[in-house]
C-alpha positions as CSV (number, residue, x, y, z in Angstrom):
1,M,0.0,0.0,0.0
2,T,1.2,3.5,-0.8
3,C,0.2,7.0,0.4
4,P,-2.4,8.3,-2.1
5,E,-0.7,11.7,-2.1
6,C,3.0,11.3,-2.0
7,G,3.3,7.6,-3.0
8,A,5.5,6.6,0.0
9,L,5.5,2.9,0.6
10,N,3.3,1.6,3.4
11,S,2.0,5.1,3.9
12,L,4.8,5.6,6.4
13,C,5.2,9.3,5.4
14,K,3.4,10.7,8.4
15,T,5.4,8.6,10.8
16,R,8.6,9.7,9.1
17,F,7.5,13.3,9.2
18,D,6.9,13.1,12.9
19,E,10.4,11.5,13.4
20,C,12.0,14.3,11.3
21,L,10.3,17.0,13.4
22,A,11.5,15.3,16.6
23,L,15.1,15.3,15.3
24,E,14.9,18.9,14.1
25,F,13.5,20.2,17.4
26,S,16.0,18.2,19.5
27,D,19.2,18.8,17.5
28,L,20.0,22.2,15.9
29,R,22.2,20.5,13.3
30,Y,19.1,18.7,12.0
31,G,16.9,21.7,12.5
32,A,18.9,23.7,10.0
33,V,16.6,22.4,7.3
34,H,13.3,22.5,9.2
35,N,11.8,25.1,6.8
36,L,12.5,22.7,3.9
37,T,11.0,19.7,5.6
38,V,7.7,21.3,6.4
39,C,7.2,22.9,3.0
40,A,8.1,19.8,1.1
41,Y,5.9,17.6,3.2
42,M,2.9,19.9,3.0
43,L,3.2,20.3,-0.7
44,Q,3.2,16.5,-1.2
45,H,0.2,16.2,1.1
46,S,-2.1,18.9,-0.4
47,S,-5.2,17.6,1.3
48,Q,-4.0,19.3,4.5
49,L,-3.9,22.7,2.8
50,S,-6.3,25.1,1.1
51,R,-5.5,26.0,-2.6
52,E,-4.1,29.3,-1.4
53,G,-2.2,27.6,1.3
54,W,-0.6,25.2,-1.1
55,L,0.4,28.0,-3.5
56,Y,1.8,29.9,-0.6
57,E,3.9,26.9,0.5
58,R,5.2,26.4,-3.1
59,D,6.2,30.1,-3.3
60,L,7.8,29.9,0.1
61,L,9.8,26.8,-0.9
62,R,10.9,28.6,-4.1
63,E,12.2,31.5,-2.0
64,F,14.2,29.2,0.2
65,I,15.7,27.1,-2.6
66,V,15.9,29.4,-5.6
67,E,16.3,32.8,-4.0
68,G,18.4,31.4,-1.1
69,K,16.5,33.4,1.6
70,S,16.9,32.4,5.2
71,P,14.0,31.5,7.5
72,S,14.7,34.7,9.5
73,V,14.5,36.9,6.4
74,I,11.3,35.2,5.3
75,R,9.8,35.6,8.8
76,Q,10.5,39.3,8.8
77,Q,9.2,39.6,5.2
78,V,5.9,37.9,5.8
79,K,5.1,38.6,9.5
80,D,2.1,40.7,8.7
81,S,0.8,38.9,5.7
82,V,0.6,35.5,7.5
83,D,-1.0,36.9,10.6
84,S,-4.3,35.0,10.9
85,G,-6.1,38.2,11.8
86,K,-4.8,40.0,8.7
87,R,-4.5,37.1,6.2
88,A,-7.2,37.0,3.5
89,F,-7.0,33.2,3.1
90,K,-7.0,30.0,5.2
91,F,-3.8,27.8,5.1
92,T,-5.6,24.6,6.0
93,S,-8.1,22.6,4.0
94,R,-11.7,22.7,5.0
95,D,-12.7,19.5,3.3
96,G,-9.6,17.4,3.4
97,K,-9.5,16.9,-0.4
98,P,-6.2,17.3,-2.3
99,V,-5.8,20.6,-4.1
100,I,-3.5,19.3,-6.8
101,K,-4.0,16.5,-9.3
102,K,-2.3,13.2,-8.4
103,T,1.3,13.3,-9.4
104,S,4.2,11.0,-9.3
105,W,6.7,12.6,-7.0
106,K,10.4,11.8,-7.7
107,K,11.3,11.6,-4.0
108,T,9.4,11.3,-0.8
109,I,10.3,11.8,2.9
110,L,11.2,8.1,3.0
111,D,14.3,8.9,0.9
112,I,15.8,10.8,3.8
113,R,18.7,9.2,5.7
114,M,18.4,10.0,9.4
115,E,21.6,8.5,10.9
116,N,23.6,11.7,11.0
117,A,22.9,15.4,10.5
118,E,25.1,15.9,7.4
119,D,23.4,13.2,5.4
120,Y,20.0,14.3,6.7
121,C,20.4,17.9,5.7
122,E,21.8,16.8,2.3
123,D,18.8,14.5,1.7
124,V,16.2,17.0,2.9
125,T,17.6,19.6,0.6
126,A,17.6,17.2,-2.4
127,W,14.0,16.1,-1.6
128,A,12.8,19.7,-1.2
129,G,14.4,20.6,-4.5
130,S,12.7,17.7,-6.2
131,V,9.4,18.6,-4.7
132,L,9.7,22.2,-5.9
133,E,10.6,21.0,-9.4
134,N,7.4,18.8,-9.4
135,A,5.3,21.4,-7.8
136,E,6.2,24.0,-10.5
137,T,4.5,21.8,-13.1
138,V,1.7,20.1,-11.2
139,A,-1.9,20.8,-12.1
140,I,-3.9,22.7,-9.4
141,L,-7.5,21.8,-9.0
C-alpha cells in the first residue's frame, strides 16, 4: 500500500515526518533544514492545505531554494501577511481533499537518511528541490 498523495511505501510518510520533526527540534544540526522539511511535506500532502495555502507553501519553498532566503529573512518579510487576523485566506483545508492532481513525486520523505545530521540535511535539501521541481508543473484543482 502506498500513500495516495506522495506515493510513499506503506503510507509511512506521516510517521517519518513526525520523526523528522522530533530530530529537528531536539538537535539544531538537523533543525537547519526544518523550513524545507515542512514545505516539502505539506506540498506533497495537499489535502492538508487550502488551494491558497498550497500556493503559498510552493512560493515559500521557491524563496528558500531558488532565492536562497533564510528563514529569518522570510519571517520578517511575511510577518504581517501570514498573521491570521490579517490574512485573506486559510492555510488549511476545510474538506480534506487534495488541491492538486495526483502526481508521481520523484522523491518522498522516506528517501531521507536520518543516521547523521550531514546526510540528513543533504537529503532533505535534495528532496525539497525535487518537490519544488514537481510542484512547479503540477496541475492545481
